[in-house]
C-alpha positions in Angstrom: -76.6 142.5 -105.9 -77.7 138.9 -106.5 -80.2 138.1 -109.1 -82.6 135.2 -109.7 -83.5 134.8 -113.4 -87.1 134.8 -114.5 -86.2 131.8 -116.6 -83.3 129.7 -115.4 -82.8 128.0 -118.7 -81.8 131.4 -120.1 -78.8 131.3 -117.8 -77.5 128.0 -119.2 -78.5 125.7 -116.4 -81.4 123.3 -116.1 -84.9 124.6 -115.4 -85.8 124.4 -111.7 -89.0 122.5 -112.8 -86.8 119.5 -113.5 -85.4 119.4 -110.0 -86.4 116.6 -107.7 -89.5 117.3 -105.6 -87.3 117.5 -102.4 -85.3 120.3 -104.0 -88.5 122.2 -104.8 -89.8 121.9 -101.3 -86.4 123.1 -99.9 -86.5 126.1 -102.2 -90.1 126.9 -101.2 -89.2 126.6 -97.5 -86.2 128.8 -97.9 -88.4 131.4 -99.7 -90.9 131.3 -96.9 -88.1 131.8 -94.4 -86.8 134.8 -96.2 -90.3 136.3 -96.4 -91.1 135.8 -92.8 -87.7 136.8 -91.6 -87.7 140.0 -93.6 -91.2 140.9 -92.5 -90.2 140.5 -88.9 -87.1 142.6 -89.4 -89.2 145.4 -91.0 -91.6 145.3 -88.0 -88.7 145.9 -85.7 -87.4 148.8 -87.8 -90.9 150.3 -87.9 -91.2 150.0 -84.1 -87.8 151.5 -83.4 -88.4 154.5 -85.7 -92.2 154.9 -85.0 -91.7 158.6 -84.1 -90.6 159.4 -87.7 -92.7 157.8 -90.4 -90.4 159.0 -93.2 -87.3 157.7 -91.5 -89.0 154.4 -90.8 -90.0 154.0 -94.4 -86.5 154.9 -95.7 -84.8 152.5 -93.2 -87.3 149.8 -94.1 -86.4 150.2 -97.8 -82.7 149.9 -97.1 -83.2 146.8 -95.0 -85.5 145.2 -97.5 -83.0 145.8 -100.3 -80.2 144.2 -98.3 -82.1 141.2 -97.3 -84.0 140.7 -100.6 -80.8 140.8 -102.6 -79.5 137.9 -100.4 -82.8 136.1 -101.3 -82.1 136.4 -105.0 -84.5 139.3 -105.8 -83.6 141.3 -108.9 -84.2 145.0 -109.6 -83.5 144.5 -113.3 -83.4 141.3 -115.3 -79.8 140.1 -115.7 -80.6 139.6 -119.4 -81.3 143.3 -119.9 -78.5 144.3 -122.3 -76.3 147.3 -121.7 -75.8 150.0 -124.2 -77.9 152.7 -125.9 -81.6 152.7 -125.1 -81.3 150.9 -121.8 -82.2 153.8 -119.7 -85.0 154.7 -122.0 -86.5 151.2 -121.7 -86.2 151.3 -117.9 -87.8 154.8 -117.8 -90.7 153.6 -119.8 -91.3 150.7 -117.4 -91.3 153.1 -114.5 -93.6 155.4 -116.4 -96.0 152.6 -117.2 -96.2 151.5 -113.5 -96.7 155.1 -112.3 -99.4 155.7 -114.9 -101.3 152.6 -114.1 -101.2 153.3 -110.3 -102.5 156.8 -110.9 -105.1 155.6 -113.4 -106.6 153.3 -110.8 -107.0 156.2 -108.4 -108.4 158.6 -111.0 -110.9 156.0 -112.4 -112.1 155.3 -108.8 -112.4 159.0 -108.0 -114.2 159.9 -111.2 -116.8 157.1 -110.9 -117.3 157.9 -107.1 -117.9 161.5 -107.9 -120.4 160.7 -110.6 -122.3 158.3 -108.3 -122.3 160.8 -105.4 -119.9 158.9 -103.2 -117.5 161.8 -103.1 -117.3 165.5 -103.6 -114.1 167.0 -105.1 -112.6 170.5 -104.5 -109.3 172.0 -105.4 -106.4 171.3 -103.1 -103.6 173.5 -101.8 -100.3 172.0 -103.0 -97.4 172.4 -100.6 -93.9 171.1 -100.0 -95.4 168.5 -97.6 -96.6 166.6 -100.7 -92.9 166.1 -101.6 -92.3 164.3 -98.3 -95.5 162.2 -98.9 -94.1 161.1 -102.3 -90.7 160.3 -100.8 -92.3 158.2 -98.1 -94.6 156.5 -100.7 -91.6 155.5 -102.8 -89.7 154.2 -99.8 -92.7 152.1 -98.7 -93.2 150.8 -102.2 -89.5 149.7 -102.4 -89.9 147.9 -99.0 -93.2 146.2 -99.8 -92.5 145.2 -103.4 -89.1 143.7 -102.6 -90.8 141.7 -99.8 -94.2 140.8 -101.3 -93.4 140.6 -105.0 -89.7 140.1 -105.4 -89.2 137.3 -102.9 -92.2 135.2 -104.1 -91.1 135.4 -107.7 -87.4 134.7 -107.0 -88.5 131.7 -105.0 -90.9 130.5 -107.7 -88.1 130.8 -110.3 -85.7 128.7 -108.3 -88.4 126.1 -107.3 -89.8 125.8 -110.8 -93.3 127.0 -109.7 -95.4 128.4 -112.5 -95.8 132.2 -112.8 -99.6 131.7 -112.4 -99.1 130.4 -108.9 -96.5 133.1 -108.1 -98.9 135.8 -109.1 -101.7 134.3 -106.9 -99.3 134.0 -104.0 -97.9 137.5 -104.4 -101.4 139.0 -104.6 -102.5 137.1 -101.5 -99.4 138.1 -99.6 -100.2 141.8 -100.3 -103.7 141.2 -98.9 -102.5 139.2 -95.9 -99.9 141.9 -95.0 -102.7 144.4 -94.7 -105.4 142.0 -93.4 -103.4 141.4 -90.2 -103.3 145.2 -89.5 -105.7 146.7 -87.0 -108.8 148.2 -88.7 -108.5 146.2 -91.9 -111.8 145.4 -93.6 -112.8 143.0 -96.4 -112.8 145.9 -98.9 -109.3 147.1 -97.9 -108.0 143.5 -98.1 -109.5 143.2 -101.6 -107.9 146.5 -102.6 -104.4 145.4 -101.3 -104.7 142.0 -103.0 -105.7 143.7 -106.3 -102.8 146.1 -106.0 -100.5 143.1 -105.4 -101.9 141.4 -108.6 -101.1 144.5 -110.6 -97.6 144.6 -109.1 -97.1 140.9 -110.0 -98.3 141.5 -113.5 -95.9 144.4 -113.9 -93.1 142.4 -112.5 -93.6 139.9 -115.3 -94.0 142.5 -118.0 -91.2 144.7 -116.8 -88.9 141.8 -115.9 -88.0 143.4 -112.5 -89.3 145.4 -109.6 -89.0 148.9 -111.1 -92.5 149.0 -112.6 -94.3 147.4 -109.5 -92.5 149.9 -107.2 -93.6 152.8 -109.4 -97.2 151.6 -109.5 -97.5 151.2 -105.7 -95.8 154.5 -105.0 -98.1 156.3 -107.5 -101.2 154.7 -106.0 -100.2 155.3 -102.4 -99.2 159.0 -102.9 -102.3 159.9 -104.9 -104.8 158.0 -102.9 -103.2 159.3 -99.7 -101.9 162.8 -99.5 -103.0 163.6 -103.0 -106.7 163.3 -102.3 -106.4 164.8 -98.8 -105.6 168.4 -99.9 -102.2 168.2 -101.5 -103.6 168.0 -105.0 -107.4 167.6 -104.5 -109.5 167.9 -101.4 -111.9 165.0 -101.5 -114.8 164.5 -99.1 -116.1 160.9 -99.0 -119.8 160.5 -98.5 -119.9 156.7 -98.8 -116.8 154.8 -97.9 -113.3 156.1 -98.8 -110.4 155.6 -101.1 -107.0 155.7 -99.4 -103.9 153.7 -98.9 -103.9 150.8 -96.4 -106.6 150.3 -93.8 -108.1 153.7 -94.3 -109.8 152.4 -97.5 -113.3 151.0 -97.0 -116.7 150.7 -98.5 -117.7 151.1 -102.1 -114.8 153.2 -103.3 -112.4 150.6 -102.0 -114.3 147.8 -103.8 -114.3 149.9 -106.9 -110.6 150.6 -106.7 -110.0 146.8 -106.3 -112.0 146.1 -109.4 -110.1 148.7 -111.4 -106.7 147.4 -110.3 -107.8 143.8 -111.1 -108.8 144.8 -114.6 -105.6 146.7 -115.1 -103.6 143.6 -113.9 -105.5 141.4 -116.4 -104.8 143.8 -119.2 -101.1 143.9 -118.4 -101.0 140.0 -118.2 -102.8 139.8 -121.5 -100.3 142.1 -123.2 -97.6 139.7 -122.2 -94.0 140.2 -121.1 -91.8 141.6 -123.9 -88.6 139.7 -124.4 -85.5 141.8 -123.7 -83.8 143.0 -126.9 -80.6 141.2 -127.8 -77.3 143.0 -128.5 -76.6 143.5 -132.2 -74.2 140.9 -133.6 
């Protein structure tokens, strides 16, 4: 799989920021082409497999991986050293992403229940939740490779600052949902905030593992998790859910929680990968 370094200077070649303006424009245009092309391909896959949501999600994840790798998207930073401790570091990044995605859901649910926006009852866990989790992971792989991986790979090659890459990635997440039927201002804000958290985790985790975990966790819990699989939540004012089903005060609250978490991740900074012992 091809990789685009987060910092091209670390690979022993000039920083893209020193490239001529024409080169930067070419790289940005190529990145936009990869983004639009992959989005179109994923729409075709979804239409062809519309009768099976899980199959559509899995196929979309495979297509996104194949195309995004050609666009230079990395799953793991090429500088990540091999050897003892590598799997533990990667597992911690996945755990961090999953924990933050779940935390945003639980914070929103707790505050909503206290304010009377929702009532919470015990759910009835079943095997169907396993399928919901599998679909959430596949959708997260698809969406994060498209909406986080490609923008950051393009920014790295074009010498665009990470600040602009974060903003573009967050807006891309929001726009992807905003074009869907039934989207509202609150669901757009929630999607953009989730994209901001994914972008922050991409920087901190130096790859897409943490963003994928965060989105999958949020999607599974806010979706099937709150609709009876884990908890049975009745929304009195608005609703927290994945996608366009989110609206009203709970969606705005979740967007705020995600934005705060993204800011905290960015403030913590990206740890430098450990170097092999001499």
